[in-house]
N, CA, C and O atoms as a printed pandas DataFrame, in Angstrom:
     atom_number atom_name residue_name chain_id  residue_number  x_coord  y_coord  z_coord
0              1         N          MET        A               1   -3.212    9.649   -0.292
1              2        CA          MET        A               1   -3.629   10.719   -0.081
2              3         C          MET        A               1   -4.614   11.628   -0.939
3              4         O          MET        A               1   -5.456   12.502   -0.734
4              5         N          GLU        A               2   -4.225   11.159   -1.676
5              6        CA          GLU        A               2   -4.702   12.198   -2.716
6              7         C          GLU        A               2   -6.752   11.911   -2.816
7              8         O          GLU        A               2   -7.554   12.687   -3.336
8              9         N          LYS        A               3   -7.068   10.556   -2.120
9             10        CA          LYS        A               3   -8.578   10.251   -2.030
10            11         C          LYS        A               3   -8.591   10.911   -0.535
11            12         O          LYS        A               3   -9.533   11.673   -0.321
12            13         N          TRP        A               4   -7.667   10.710    0.511
13            14        CA          TRP        A               4   -8.381   11.225    1.780
14            15         C          TRP        A               4   -8.266   12.776    1.320
15            16         O          TRP        A               4   -9.399   13.219    1.129
16            17         N          CYS        A               5   -7.534   13.475    1.146
17            18        CA          CYS        A               5   -7.685   14.741    0.451
18            19         C          CYS        A               5   -8.773   15.858    0.416
19            20         O          CYS        A               5   -9.084   16.986    0.797
20            21         N          ASN        A               6   -9.364   14.060   -0.766
21            22        CA          ASN        A               6  -10.317   14.435   -1.925
22            23         C          ASN        A               6  -11.310   14.375   -0.687
23            24         O          ASN        A               6  -11.723   15.284    0.034
24            25         N          PHE        A               7  -11.495   13.366   -0.679
25            26        CA          PHE        A               7  -12.791   13.087    0.760
26            27         C          PHE        A               7  -12.808   13.952    1.781
27            28         O          PHE        A               7  -13.951   14.050    2.227
28            29         N          PHE        A               8  -11.784   14.830    2.517
29            30        CA          PHE        A               8  -12.260   15.966    3.306
30            31         C          PHE        A               8  -12.335   17.297    2.917
31            32         O          PHE        A               8  -12.574   18.240    3.672
32            33         N          THR        A               9  -12.084   17.365    1.493
33            34        CA          THR        A               9  -12.327   18.589    0.344
34            35         C          THR        A               9  -14.418   18.481    0.150
35            36         O          THR        A               9  -15.168   19.438   -0.043
36            37         N          LYS        A              10  -14.742   17.252    0.269
37            38        CA          LYS        A              10  -16.011   17.167   -0.256
38            39         C          LYS        A              10  -17.012   17.118    1.236
39            40         O          LYS        A              10  -18.233   17.160    1.391
40            41         N          VAL        A              11  -15.935   17.017    2.144
41            42        CA          VAL        A              11  -16.680   17.054    3.490
42            43         C          VAL        A              11  -16.986   18.458    3.971
43            44         O          VAL        A              11  -18.056   18.963    4.310
44            45         N          ALA        A              12  -16.016   18.850    3.923
45            46        CA          ALA        A              12  -15.770   20.224    4.521
46            47         C          ALA        A              12  -16.617   21.694    3.318
47            48         O          ALA        A              12  -17.271   22.653    3.726
48            49         N          SER        A              13  -16.306   21.386    1.988
49            50        CA          SER        A              13  -16.958   21.726    0.939
50            51         C          SER        A              13  -18.849   22.112    1.507
51            52         O          SER        A              13  -19.525   23.140    1.547
52            53         N          SER        A              14  -19.074   20.775    1.830
53            54        CA          SER        A              14  -20.386   20.313    1.659
54            55         C          SER        A              14  -21.582   21.254    3.149
55            56         O          SER        A              14  -22.794   21.148    3.336
56            57         N          THR        A              15  -20.667   21.974    3.808
57            58        CA          THR        A              15  -21.344   22.773    5.252
58            59         C          THR        A              15  -20.074   23.732    5.654
59            60         O          THR        A              15  -18.851   23.654    5.538
60            61         N          ASN        A              16  -21.076   24.743    6.224
61            62        CA          ASN        A              16  -19.588   25.448    7.190
62            63         C          ASN        A              16  -20.345   25.120    9.191
63            64         O          ASN        A              16  -20.269   25.736   10.254
64            65         N          ASP        A              17  -21.026   23.767    8.695
65            66        CA          ASP        A              17  -21.339   23.169   10.150
66            67         C          ASP        A              17  -19.945   22.067   10.753
67            68         O          ASP        A              17  -19.589   20.929   10.447
68            69         N          ILE        A              18  -19.359   23.274   11.903
69            70        CA          ILE        A              18  -17.797   22.599   11.950
70            71         C          ILE        A              18  -17.756   20.815   12.778
71            72         O          ILE        A              18  -16.933   19.914   12.616
72            73         N          LYS        A              19  -18.782   20.856   13.501
73            74        CA          LYS        A              19  -18.772   19.692   14.229
74            75         C          LYS        A              19  -19.330   18.661   13.569
75            76         O          LYS        A              19  -18.971   17.506   13.800
76            77         N          ALA        A              20  -20.373   18.991   12.576
77            78        CA          ALA        A              20  -20.936   18.205   11.362
78            79         C          ALA        A              20  -19.760   17.504   10.587
79            80         O          ALA        A              20  -19.850   16.367   10.124
80            81         N          ILE        A              21  -18.973   18.071   10.523
81            82        CA          ILE        A              21  -17.571   18.352    9.221
82            83         C          ILE        A              21  -16.683   17.209   10.109
83            84         O          ILE        A              21  -16.073   16.256    9.623
84            85         N          GLU        A              22  -16.745   17.442   11.044
85            86        CA          GLU        A              22  -15.678   16.910   12.353
86            87         C          GLU        A              22  -16.235   15.279   12.424
87            88         O          GLU        A              22  -15.582   14.251   12.244
88            89         N          LYS        A              23  -17.829   15.456   12.788
89            90        CA          LYS        A              23  -18.376   14.195   13.494
90            91         C          LYS        A              23  -18.560   13.375   11.538
91            92         O          LYS        A              23  -18.975   12.217   11.496
92            93         N          GLU        A              24  -18.255   14.026   10.297
93            94        CA          GLU        A              24  -18.263   13.048    9.379
94            95         C          GLU        A              24  -17.339   12.406    8.504
95            96         O          GLU        A              24  -17.447   11.562    7.615
96            97         N          ILE        A              25  -16.023   13.302    9.212
97            98        CA          ILE        A              25  -15.002   12.811    9.084
98            99         C          ILE        A              25  -13.992   11.615    9.879
99           100         O          ILE        A              25  -13.188   10.748    9.535
100          101         N          GLY        A              26  -14.629   12.202   11.263
101          102        CA          GLY        A              26  -14.393   11.084   12.202
102          103         C          GLY        A              26  -12.792   10.375   13.059
103          104         O          GLY        A              26  -12.461    9.377   13.698
104          105         N          LEU        A              27  -12.049   11.954   12.423
105          106        CA          LEU        A              27  -10.984   11.849   13.082
106          107         C          LEU        A              27   -9.667   12.948   14.454
107          108         O          LEU        A              27   -8.518   13.298   14.722
108          109         N          GLY        A              28  -11.343   12.973   14.879
109          110        CA          GLY        A              28  -11.078   14.372   15.507
110          111         C          GLY        A              28  -11.133   16.008   15.304
111          112         O          GLY        A              28  -11.748   16.290   14.276
112          113         N          GLN        A              29  -10.773   16.856   15.836
113          114        CA          GLN        A              29  -11.421   18.188   15.973
114          115         C          GLN        A              29  -10.127   18.232   14.602
115          116         O          GLN        A              29   -9.035   17.681   14.464
116          117         N          LEU        A              30  -11.179   19.465   13.517
117          118        CA          LEU        A              30  -10.543   19.833   12.741
118          119         C          LEU        A              30   -9.202   20.448   12.670
119          120         O          LEU        A              30   -8.493   20.231   11.687
120          121         N          GLU        A              31   -8.689   21.420   13.927
121          122        CA          GLU        A              31   -7.145   21.408   13.778
122          123         C          GLU        A              31   -5.970   20.302   14.248
123          124         O          GLU        A              31   -4.749   20.362   14.101
124          125         N          GLU        A              32   -6.860   19.206   14.909
125          126        CA          GLU        A              32   -6.120   17.532   14.255
126          127         C          GLU        A              32   -5.426   17.225   13.371
127          128         O          GLU        A              32   -4.239   16.970   13.168
128          129         N          VAL        A              33   -6.893   17.319   12.543
129          130        CA          VAL        A              33   -6.842   16.129   10.991
130          131         C          VAL        A              33   -5.987   17.781   10.090
131          132         O          VAL        A              33   -5.020   17.384    9.439
132          133         N          ILE        A              34   -6.102   18.798   10.010
133          134        CA          ILE        A              34   -5.098   19.523    9.078
134          135         C          ILE        A              34   -3.280   19.587    9.585
135          136         O          ILE        A              34   -2.374   19.638    8.754
136          137         N          GLU        A              35   -3.077   19.570   10.961
137          138        CA          GLU        A              35   -2.078   18.590   11.375
138          139         C          GLU        A              35   -1.672   16.937   10.671
139          140         O          GLU        A              35   -0.564   16.643   10.220
140          141         N          MET        A              36   -2.474   16.321   10.710
141          142        CA          MET        A              36   -2.409   15.167   10.395
142          143         C          MET        A              36   -1.617   15.158    8.668
143          144         O          MET        A              36   -0.536   14.745    8.248
144          145         N          VAL        A              37   -2.493   15.662    8.195
145          146        CA          VAL        A              37   -2.770   15.970    6.663
146          147         C          VAL        A              37   -0.997   16.797    6.202
147          148         O          VAL        A              37   -0.106   16.470    5.418
148          149         N          LYS        A              38   -1.119   17.565    6.847
149          150        CA          LYS        A              38    0.075   18.100    6.872
150          151         C          LYS        A              38    1.179   17.154    7.009
151          152         O          LYS        A              38    2.029   17.036    6.126
152          153         N          ASP        A              39    1.196   16.109    8.681
153          154        CA          ASP        A              39    2.245   15.383    8.359
154          155         C          ASP        A              39    2.243   14.566    6.978
155          156         O          ASP        A              39    3.170   14.701    6.179
156          157         N          GLU        A              40    1.299   13.824    6.767
157          158        CA          GLU        A              40    0.950   12.761    4.918
158          159         C          GLU        A              40    1.716   13.816    4.231
159          160         O          GLU        A              40    2.786   13.281    3.942
160          161         N          GLN        A              41    1.724   14.670    3.943
161          162        CA          GLN        A              41    2.403   15.729    3.198
162          163         C          GLN        A              41    3.482   15.472    2.785
163          164         O          GLN        A              41    3.749   15.124    1.635
164          165         N          LYS        A              42    4.228   15.617    3.689
165          166        CA          LYS        A              42    5.692   15.358    5.288
166          167         C          LYS        A              42    5.756   13.748    4.236
167          168         O          LYS        A              42    6.090   13.738    3.051
168          169         N          LEU        A              43    5.511   13.008    4.720
169          170        CA          LEU        A              43    6.149   11.360    4.371
170          171         C          LEU        A              43    5.942   10.794    2.372
171          172         O          LEU        A              43    6.355    9.932    1.596
172          173         N          VAL        A              44    4.685   12.453    2.414
173          174        CA          VAL        A              44    4.984   11.942    0.487
174          175         C          VAL        A              44    5.943   12.665   -0.225
175          176         O          VAL        A              44    6.369   12.513   -1.370
176          177         N          GLU        A              45    6.190   13.419    0.587
177          178        CA          GLU        A              45    7.726   14.324   -0.086
178          179         C          GLU        A              45    8.858   13.005    0.478
179          180         O          GLU        A              45    9.667   12.567   -0.340
180          181         N          ILE        A              46    8.838   12.609    1.482
181          182        CA          ILE        A              46   10.234   11.714    2.061
182          183         C          ILE        A              46   10.356   10.772    1.062
183          184         O          ILE        A              46   11.389   10.594    0.417
184          185         N          TYR        A              47    9.161   10.068    0.898
185          186        CA          TYR        A              47    9.232    9.143   -0.262
186          187         C          TYR        A              47    9.883    8.793   -1.380
187          188         O          TYR        A              47   10.761    8.069   -1.850
188          189         N          PHE        A              48    8.547   10.155   -1.754
189          190        CA          PHE        A              48    8.744   10.405   -3.349
190          191         C          PHE        A              48   10.441   10.959   -3.278
191          192         O          PHE        A              48   11.165   10.667   -4.231
192          193         N          THR        A              49   10.841   11.520   -2.462
193          194        CA          THR        A              49   12.323   11.668   -2.615
194          195         C          THR        A              49   12.969   10.864   -2.759
195          196         O          THR        A              49   13.812   10.927   -3.654
196          197         N          ALA        A              50   12.830    9.414   -1.697
197          198        CA          ALA        A              50   13.598    9.021   -1.286
198          199         C          ALA        A              50   13.295    7.436   -2.474
199          200         O          ALA        A              50   13.935    6.405   -2.270
200          201         N          LYS        A              51   12.246    7.538   -3.647
201          202        CA          LYS        A              51   11.951    6.450   -3.797
202          203         C          LYS        A              51   11.294    5.384   -3.563
203          204         O          LYS        A              51   11.322    4.342   -4.219
204          205         N          GLY        A              52   10.581    5.660   -2.460
205          206        CA          GLY        A              52   10.470    4.641   -1.633
206          207         C          GLY        A              52   10.159    2.868   -2.531
207          208         O          GLY        A              52   10.705    1.776   -2.368
208          209         N          TRP        A              53    8.899    3.390   -3.577
209          210        CA          TRP        A              53    8.696    2.171   -4.454
210          211         C          TRP        A              53    9.812    1.364   -4.771
211          212         O          TRP        A              53    9.683    0.153   -4.597
212          213         N          GLU        A              54   11.094    1.889   -5.286
213          214        CA          GLU        A              54   11.822    1.098   -5.494
214          215         C          GLU        A              54   12.366    0.310   -4.266
215          216         O          GLU        A              54   12.510   -0.871   -4.579
216          217         N          MET        A              55   12.672    0.528   -3.141
217          218        CA          MET        A              55   12.932   -0.147   -1.445
218          219         C          MET        A              55   11.635   -0.819   -1.405
219          220         O          MET        A              55   12.097   -1.948   -1.568
220          221         N          VAL        A              56   10.584   -0.983   -1.330
221          222        CA          VAL        A              56    9.271   -1.911   -1.392
222          223         C          VAL        A              56    9.927   -2.928   -2.344
223          224         O          VAL        A              56   10.415   -3.895   -1.759
224          225         N          ALA        A              57   10.073   -2.919   -4.010
225          226        CA          ALA        A              57    9.886   -3.938   -4.664
226          227         C          ALA        A              57   11.447   -4.706   -4.219
227          228         O          ALA        A              57   11.549   -5.931   -4.294
228          229         N          ASP        A              58   12.105   -4.218   -3.959
229          230        CA          ASP        A              58   13.690   -4.533   -3.747
230          231         C          ASP        A              58   13.162   -5.663   -2.813
231          232         O          ASP        A              58   13.236   -6.832   -3.194
232          233         N          GLU        A              59   12.599   -5.326   -1.527
233          234        CA          GLU        A              59   12.689   -5.994   -0.394
234          235         C          GLU        A              59   11.727   -7.219   -0.581
235          236         O          GLU        A              59   12.052   -8.299   -0.088
236          237         N          GLN        A              60   10.253   -7.053   -1.458
237          238        CA          GLN        A              60   10.086   -7.402   -1.948
238          239         C          GLN        A              60   10.341   -9.114   -3.077
239          240         O          GLN        A              60    9.698  -10.111   -3.406
240          241         N          LYS        A              61   11.064   -8.789   -3.183
241          242        CA          LYS        A              61   12.379   -9.728   -4.114
242          243         C          LYS        A              61   13.189  -10.599   -3.707
243          244         O          LYS        A              61   13.536  -11.616   -4.307
244          245         N          ARG        A              62   13.665  -10.071   -2.220
245          246        CA          ARG        A              62   14.664  -10.312   -1.511
246          247         C          ARG        A              62   13.808  -11.435   -0.541
247          248         O          ARG        A              62   14.359  -12.511   -0.311
248          249         N          ALA        A              63   12.634  -11.200   -0.056
249          250        CA          ALA        A              63   11.576  -11.530    0.688
250          251         C          ALA        A              63   11.128  -13.346   -0.304
251          252         O          ALA        A              63   11.264  -14.541   -0.044
252          253         N          ASP        A              64   10.620  -12.585   -1.362
253          254        CA          ASP        A              64   10.543  -13.573   -2.173
254          255         C          ASP        A              64   11.614  -14.475   -1.780
255          256         O          ASP        A              64   11.455  -15.286   -0.868
256          257         N          SER        A              65   12.938  -14.341   -2.574
257          258        CA          SER        A              65   13.737  -15.251   -2.624
258          259         C          SER        A              65   14.184  -16.300   -1.183
259          260         O          SER        A              65   14.357  -17.513   -1.069
260          261         N          MET        A              66   14.251  -15.223   -0.282
261          262        CA          MET        A              66   14.082  -15.923    0.944
262          263         C          MET        A              66   12.836  -17.582    1.240
263          264         O          MET        A              66   12.872  -18.717    1.713
264          265         N          VAL        A              67   11.859  -16.584    0.538
265          266        CA          VAL        A              67   11.074  -17.655    1.157
266          267         C          VAL        A              67   10.949  -19.152   -0.015
267          268         O          VAL        A              67   10.377  -20.226    0.173
268          269         N          ALA        A              68   11.618  -18.732   -1.035
269          270        CA          ALA        A              68   12.017  -19.920   -1.857
270          271         C          ALA        A              68   12.662  -20.616   -1.476
271          272         O          ALA        A              68   12.207  -21.760   -1.509
272          273         N          ALA        A              69   14.181  -20.454   -0.838
273          274        CA          ALA        A              69   14.867  -21.006   -0.359
274          275         C          ALA        A              69   14.903  -21.901    1.029
275          276         O          ALA        A              69   15.580  -22.791    1.543
276          277         N          MET        A              70   14.187  -21.402    1.199
277          278        CA          MET        A              70   13.195  -21.840    2.583
278          279         C          MET        A              70   11.742  -22.868    2.674
279          280         O          MET        A              70   11.165  -23.271    3.685
280          281         N          ALA        A              71   11.430  -23.097    1.287
281          282        CA          ALA        A              71   10.437  -23.921    0.856
282          283         C          ALA        A              71   10.233  -25.208    1.092
283          284         O          ALA        A              71    9.190  -25.809    0.835
284          285         N          ASP        A              72   11.207  -25.664    1.582
285          286        CA          ASP        A              72   11.568  -27.141    1.851
286          287         C          ASP        A              72   11.362  -27.624    3.739
287          288         O          ASP        A              72   11.467  -28.634    4.434
288          289         N          SER        A              73   11.018  -26.174    3.900
289          290        CA          SER        A              73   11.518  -26.197    5.849
290          291         C          SER        A              73   10.215  -25.730    6.469
291          292         O          SER        A              73    9.726  -25.926    7.582
292          293         N          ILE        A              74    9.766  -24.987    5.302
293          294        CA          ILE        A              74    8.855  -23.891    6.247
294          295         C          ILE        A              74    7.445  -24.297    6.068
295          296         O          ILE        A              74    7.347  -25.154    5.191
296          297         N          TYR        A              75    5.650  -23.764    6.933
297          298        CA          TYR        A              75    5.043  -24.352    6.127
298          299         C          TYR        A              75    3.754  -22.923    6.411
299          300         O          TYR        A              75    3.599  -22.403    7.516
300          301         N          PHE        A              76    3.169  -22.621    5.478
301          302        CA          PHE        A              76    2.382  -21.223    5.881
302          303         C          PHE        A              76    1.591  -21.151    6.363
303          304         O          PHE        A              76    1.314  -20.206    7.102
304          305         N          SER        A              77    0.661  -22.449    6.072
305          306        CA          SER        A              77   -0.484  -23.227    6.723
306          307         C          SER        A              77   -0.653  -24.112    7.386
307          308         O          SER        A              77   -1.475  -23.899    8.278
308          309         N          SER        A              78   -0.098  -25.368    7.358
309          310        CA          SER        A              78   -0.258  -26.391    8.164
310          311         C          SER        A              78    0.720  -27.328    7.198
311          312         O          SER        A              78    0.821  -27.300    5.971
312          313         N          PRO        A              79    1.722  -28.550    8.610
313          314        CA          PRO        A              79    2.790  -29.145    8.154
314          315         C          PRO        A              79    2.419  -30.459    7.411
315          316         O          PRO        A              79    1.194  -30.533    7.320
316          317         N          PRO        A              80    3.049  -31.515    6.852
317          318        CA          PRO        A              80    2.561  -31.976    5.882
318          319         C          PRO        A              80    1.591  -33.805    6.778
319          320         O          PRO        A              80    1.171  -34.812    6.208
320          321         N          ALA        A              81    1.600  -33.597    7.619
321          322        CA          ALA        A              81    1.123  -34.374    8.493
322          323         C          ALA        A              81    0.062  -34.247    8.743
323          324         O          ALA        A              81   -0.750  -35.172    8.703
324          325         N          ALA        A              82   -0.371  -32.350    9.265
325          326        CA          ALA        A              82   -1.841  -32.410    9.271
326          327         C          ALA        A              82   -2.254  -32.008    8.331
327          328         O          ALA        A              82   -3.397  -31.667    8.635
328          329         N          ALA        A              83   -2.047  -31.724    6.971
329          330        CA          ALA        A              83   -2.040  -31.831    5.506
330          331         C          ALA        A              83   -3.081  -32.877    5.370
331          332         O          ALA        A              83   -4.278  -32.775    5.101
332          333         N          ALA        A              84   -1.763  -34.702    5.813
333          334        CA          ALA        A              84   -2.386  -35.805    4.881
334          335         C          ALA        A              84   -3.534  -36.121    6.043
335          336         O          ALA        A              84   -4.251  -37.118    5.963
336          337         N          ALA        A              85   -3.627  -35.168    7.124
337          338        CA          ALA        A              85   -4.921  -36.082    8.218
338          339         C          ALA        A              85   -5.997  -35.351    7.721
339          340         O          ALA        A              85   -7.086  -35.826    8.042
340          341         N          ALA        A              86   -6.028  -34.481    7.130
341          342        CA          ALA        A              86   -7.436  -33.342    6.224
342          343         C          ALA        A              86   -7.723  -33.793    5.017
343          344         O          ALA        A              86   -8.526  -33.168    4.323
344          345         N          GLY        A              87   -7.095  -35.001    4.537
345          346        CA          GLY        A              87   -7.437  -35.290    3.413
346          347         C          GLY        A              87   -6.231  -35.048    2.002
347          348         O          GLY        A              87   -5.881  -35.857    1.142
348          349         N          ALA        A              88   -5.899  -33.876    2.180
349          350        CA          ALA        A              88   -5.059  -33.331    1.652
350          351         C          ALA        A              88   -3.582  -34.278    0.249
351          352         O          ALA        A              88   -3.048  -33.270   -0.214
352          353         N          PRO        A              89   -3.362  -34.663    0.032
353          354        CA          PRO        A              89   -2.316  -35.405   -0.621
354          355         C          PRO        A              89   -1.144  -34.491   -0.350
355          356         O          PRO        A              89   -0.999  -33.279   -0.503
356          357         N          PRO        A              90   -0.081  -35.774    0.255
357          358        CA          PRO        A              90    1.345  -35.471    0.283
358          359         C          PRO        A              90    2.190  -34.516   -0.813
359          360         O          PRO        A              90    2.001  -34.511   -2.029
360          361         N          LYS        A              91    2.960  -33.881   -0.232
361          362        CA          LYS        A              91    4.240  -33.169   -1.436
362          363         C          LYS        A              91    4.469  -33.816   -1.748
363          364         O          LYS        A              91    5.335  -33.808   -2.622
């Protein structure tokens, strides 16, 4: 979000030509971009209040645990028969 807003500020500070700013940003009219930024600010506040990074970490641990539990029954690239046909050693 910070990089995004810094980019907008840099572009908007470089010229007074609204069409040039809109073209450089590439997200529509400035009014629309301003509304997007306001929405993003609300989202950051919600994420911060809810400590969203903790939820992501908890879900990652849960997902990793599920994958580990199913390791012998799921294949993310190719099943053993296809791997053997490709010359890979069997599991």
